[in-house]
Structure formats: structure tokens, C-alpha cells
N, C-alpha and C positions, 0 to 999 in steps of 0.2 A: 700212542700209549694212553691208556685210560686207567682209572682206579682211584684208590684212596690211600691216605697216609695220615698218621697222627703221632703226636708226641707230647711230652711234658717238658717244660723249660723252666729255668730259674734265672731271673734277671733282676738285679738290684734288690735282692732279698725277697722278691715276690715270685711265687710259683704261678704258672698259668699253663693251660692246655691249648693245643691247636689241632686242626684236622684240615687236610687239603683234599679236594675232590676234583677229578678230571672227568667231565661228562663225555659220554660216547658221541654226542652230537658235535663236540668241538675238541677232539683228541689232540694231544701234543704230538707234533710231527718233527722228526729229525730227518732232513732230506739233504744228503750230500754235505752235511755240516755238523760240527761237534756241538752246536747249540740248537735249542728248540727253534724251528723255523715257522711254526704256525700252531695255533691252539689257544685255549683259554682254560684257566683253572680258578677255583675259589678256595681261599684259605679262611677258615672260621676260627676265631680266637675266643677264649673264655673271658678275656679281660679288656677287649676293645672291639671296634667294628670290623666286619669282614673285609678282606681284600679281594678284588676281582683282578686277575692278572691276564693280560692279552699279549701273546707272544708275537703277534704280527702276521705277515703274509708269507706264503711259500716263496722262496727265492731270495729272501733277505737273510743272509748268513751273518748274524751279529749276536752280541750278548745283551741285546736290548729288549725290554718289555715295558708295557704301560700298566701301571698299578693304580687302581682307583679304590677309594675308601669312602663309603657313603655316597657313591655316585660321582665323586670329584677326585681330581688328581691331588694327592697330598703335597704339601710344600716341601 
């Protein structure tokens, strides 16, 4: 799966926008699993740093992903 998605959110009385992008070089893959089994995506926010999300390797059927913000894993 590749493509983009965007939205407007309201949290704590603050409005912000976000957009997610899935690159054709690292598409999201669902392979014999209800979860994404491989791929990467970027989420860009108007009010904070971007997220880079890595869904792992094919063959791992789990609901886990690694999210980095500014190149580091958030606490």
C-alpha cells in the first residue's frame, strides 16, 4: 500500500493538522496477517516534529512498530 492521508485534529483545545506519506520504495505490506508486516511511513504534524514509523520485516505478524521522532525513539 502506498499513498497519502491527512487530517485536522483537536486535542486539549488546540487544533493541529497532520499528513502521512507512504513511499513507493517502502510500501506497507500485509502478508498473511491482519497487521502491517513490513514498510515505513512518515507522519508530518503542524505542531510537533515528524514521526518516522517502521513496521518491521516480512514474517513478523504482530501489532508492533518502531516510531522515531527527531531521529530518536520517544520515551
